[in-house]
N, C-alpha and C positions, 0 to 999 in steps of 0.2 A: 391222180384217179385210182380208185379201187382199192385204196391201201382201208384196209376193211378190218386189219390187223387182227389184235386178241377177239374181239367180238364175234368172228366168223366160228373159231375155235369152237365157243362154248354155244352159240343159239345154233348150229347145224350139226349134224351129224352130214356126213358124204357119203354119195351116193355114184356109181358107176354111170358117167358121163360122158357123151361121146360127142366130137365137136369137130366140125368139118369146113374148110375154104375151096370156092372154086372160083374165084376171081385172084389174078396175082396180088400181090403185097402192095398197097397204094403208096406209090413213090411221089417225090417233089424234089425239083430242081437236079443240080447234078452230083454226080456221086463223085466221092472220091473214098481211095480204100486204104487205110492206114495200116501195114505189117503189124503185125501180132509176135511174140513171142511162143514157146511150148508146144508148138503145131495149132496155135488155137487161128480160128479162121478172121481174114483181115476186119477190121471195124470200120464200117463206112458210116464216112460223113457226110452231111447232104448238104449244099449248099444254094443261096440265090444271092446273083449280085446285081446290084443295079445299074442299069445302063451306063451310065459314068461314074464306076467306083471311086475315081479319086475326089470325086466330091461330098462320098460318102464321111460322117462325124464320128460313128462309130461301129463295132460289129456286135452282134447279137448271138448269144449264144442261146438256142432252147432243150430245156430239159422237162422229158416225159414223165408223168406217175407211171404206180406200184400197176403192174400188168397190163398197162397198155401198151402205145407206141408211137415212135415220132411222125410217121405216115398219116397220123390224125391231125398233127399240125400244119398243112399245106398253107390253107387259109390265113392262119396266124403270121405262117413265115411269109406267104406275100404280103400282108399289109406291111409287114417292117421291112419287108427288101425293098419299098421304094424310098426310104430317107438311109438303111443301115444295110453292113453287108449280115446277113443270114445263113447261121446253120443249124443243124440236130439230128443227132444219133440215138439210135437204142443201146442204151447197157444193157449189161450180160442179164439173158434169159430173157427176154422181150425182143420183141419182133425180130428184125433178120441178124441179130443177136442170138436169137436162141436156133439151138440147129435146128430140132424138131421142124419150126416156120421155117427155116433157111430151104432145106428138103424141098417143103411141100410147094415157096415160091420157082424155086427151080425146076419144081416137074409140071406147076402149072405154065407159065413159060416156055418153056419148052413142050406145048402142046397137049399136056396132058390133062384129065379131067380132073373130079374133085377130089381131094386131097382129106386124110382124116387126121388131123392134128389135137389127139385125144389128151397123148402125151407130154405136149408142150412142155406143162407146168414141173415136168421131172427135171426137167433144167434147174430147178431151184433146190435140186437136192445137194447138192455143195454147199448152200447157201446158209450159213449162219451167223453171217452177220452183213454189213453193206461192204467190206472191203473191194470186191470184185467189181462194183458199182464204182465206187469211187478210182477203182482203176482205170475202168475204161474214161470216165469223166477227165482225168489226170490227162490220157492219151489225147484223149479229143481235142479239148480245151490247148493244149499245147501245139498241138496239129491247127487247129485253128487261129489262131495268135499267128503262126507261121503265113498260112493263106491267108487272112487279112494284110501282113505286110506285104506278100505280094501282089496286091492290089493296088500300086500307083502312089499308097503315102500309107508306110511304114508309122510306126506307133499311135496307130490311132488308138483311144479304150475300149475296151473289152467290156461288155456286159453279159450276166446270166440272168434270163428269165427264166424259173423252174414253178415247178408245178407239184405239190404232194409229195409223194414218198421222194420225188427227185429232188425238191426243196430240202430234205434233212441231207440228202446225201451232199446236197451244194454245200451248205451249211458245216457240217461237220467235215467234208473236205477242203474247205477252207482255214475251219478251225486250225487242221493237223499242217498246212500247210502257214498258215499265217508268220511264219519265219522266214518264206521263200520272198525274199525282197523284188526279184521279177518280176515273179509272177503277181504278186499284191499291187505292184506299181503300174502293169497291164490292165488289172481286170479290175475296174474303179466303181463297182458298182452291180448290187443282185435284186432281182426280183422275186419275192416267195408269193406264189399265190396259193392259198388253201394250206399250208407249209403242214406236214406230220411229225408236229412235235409233241402232240397226245395221242394215244393210245383212243379206239372208235367206242365209241357211245349209244348203241343199238335204241331209237324210238321204240316207243310204244310197248307193250306186253314182253316182245325181248328182252328191249333196256331190264326191265322189270326184274326178270330172272339173271342177266346177263351182269348186268352195268356193275352189284355189289361184287362180283368173282373177278371182273377184270382190273377193278381199284385196288381188290385184293392182291391180284397177282401183280401187277404195277408199286402199290406201294412196297411189295415184299421184293423187288426187282430194286427198288431205291433204294432200300435200307439197306441191303447187303451186303455184308463184310463193310457197308458205308456209314459209320454214324451219322447223325444229322445235328452234333451240339442241343439234344434232346436233353433232359432229365434223366438222371441216372434211372430209375424205374421205367420209363418211357422209353429209355438207348436200351435197357435188357430185353423188355418185351420184343421191341422191335427187333431186336439181330436174333431172338427168338425165333418169332415167327417171321423172316425173312430165310433164316437158316435153315428151315424145318420146307418153307412153301417153294423158296428155287429151285433147290436142285427136285424136287418133288414133280414139280411143273414140268421142267427140264428135262424130265428120264420118260415124265409121260409124251410130251410131247415129240422127245425122238422116238420111241417106241411106234406112236401114233405115225412116223413117216415111213416107216419103214416096208420097205416090197411086199406086195398082198396087202397088208392094213390100211396102207394107202390110198389104193383103188376103192377102200369103201367108205373111209375117214376123212379123206381130205374133202377140206368144204368146197363148196363151190357158190360163188357170188349170190348172195342173196336179191330177190324180189327189193325189199326194201331200197337198197343199194340207189337204184337206179331212178327211185323217185327222188334222190335228194343231190344228184349229179347236177342237172339242170332243170330250167322250166320250159326249154323249148320241145315241144311234144316231136320235131323234126328232128330234133340231135338224139333225144332218145330213141327214135327208131332207127338210127344212124348205129349206134351201141349197140340193139340188142342184132341188125345186121351185121355187125363187124366182129367177124370170128378171128380176125388176128389180135384181137383183145382175149389173155389168157383167164380161162375161167375159174382155176383153184389155185389153189396157194395153199402149197407146202407148208406141213405145220410146224416142222421145225423153222423155215424159214419167218413164220409170222411172230413165232416167238421173241426170234433174233431180231426182228424190230423188234419189239417192246424193250430188248435191251437196248439196243442203239438209242433209242426215245430218252432212256434214261440215263445214258453216258452224256447225252448232247446236254441233259439238263447242267448237268455237273460241271461242262464247261462251257456252256453258253456265252459267258459275260467275256469268251477271249476273241467271240467273231470281230474277225478286225476290220469288217470293208462299209462302206454307205449300204444303206438297203432302203427299199419302198416294202413293205407290208401289206398285202390284201387279203382278208379274210371275212369269211360269214360269221357273225355273235350265235347263229343259228344252227352250224354246221355238224351235224353226230359222227360225221365221218373223220373229220379233224375237229374237232372242237378249241372253240375258244381257247381255251384253260393254260395250251400250250402257248398259242400267242402272245397272251397277255405275262405268261414268264418270261418268254422272249425278250419283249420290250420293256418288260421292270428290269432287266438286266444289262441292258444294250441299248437304249434309244437314245439316254444321252451323251453316248459315247462318238458321238458324229454327228455336226448340223445337219447334214443333209439326209440323214436316216425320215423317212413318212411312213405315217401308217394309214392305213383306211381298214376299217372295221366299219362293216356293212352292218345297220340293224338289222334286225326282222329279216334275216335272208338263211335260209337252211341250205341254198345250194352249196356246192362246191367245185365247181368246173367252172371259174367266171370267164373264162375264153370262148365257153361254147353256150352264155345265157342268150335269150333274144336279145335282139334289138329295141331299142338302141341301146342298152347296156353293155351287150360284147363290143361295140363298137365306143364307147364312151370309155371301160375302162382300158382298154387299146390307147386309146387315146393318152390318157394318162400316165400310163407308160411311157409312153412315148415322148411324152414334154418332162416326164421326169430322169428318164434319159438325157436328154437334149439341156438341160437343167443342169447335170452333173458334168456334159462335155463341156459348157461352158465357164462350168467352173476349172477346167484342167489350165 
């Protein structure tokens, strides 16, 4: 969710933005605290276990999207927990893995009044890539495998259900660990929901202004010190363009992320985004009221995500596992072009790969659509997982 990416930096200026929470973080399931090194607070793994866990065929790990949190996924977790062991966690700088949000939750659960969390986005200060998120995924996934094995039937297959930026984190992590035989043996498949395999394309008048610049930045990042087998004149043009554009934009985004400037120039989630998240008015109201969602995105982090998308495109053909890819063909937040490139590079590599491209649908959050579409998609995911389990 909310992986607005480069569009935010061009279509919006920042402004002073104040944000408050008055209710504790929306917990679900049982909490398992996973110790971390370097003085970092424990990572919280939330788990749902069916009444007879020994009868479950698989374990499912949920991965949330950009700037949101796993607390939003309680209904999704409950649905899957009817037949699977389920877990989820907040990755770095999000939810209770964000120190500002964690302190606010502690204060609220201790009986204190409304807490200001305007500076929660500053947890993104150290994020120049997705490495901290991949580290959290690695820790949570390996501990979840141990937890699953403790539930009466060791060796169950593990599946990951990932959304938006969480899908990019998951895909890039699994490519990095494709030679880890033990891990790849246990993780038997991945569900990608509107994965962030492309930069955003703002609709309407914003798009007229922003999209050429967004595509220029993406094109330059793609070609930066990386020839694409072009004819020599085009190769020289692309390299010259990228050698100028990429350092300039990296430097600009870095400067705009400095203290002082970022207070006024860090972009806030624009109104158009909510119109493309879901068709559910009830869910839109929930989104507006949910201040555990981080509303701002530090520009350094946004630029780092663009570079991560480019890097993933160079190695997406190495993705090692079966997948079920679900995306909307008209989604402007994570456009279809990234999914189409991924499918072209990987579809034939595994007979269990499945793609559901939903035509004429602009919405980004498929698990929060109105009924019956929402439950219908949950059932399709469940059926795909069950088919993969039968093939073990």
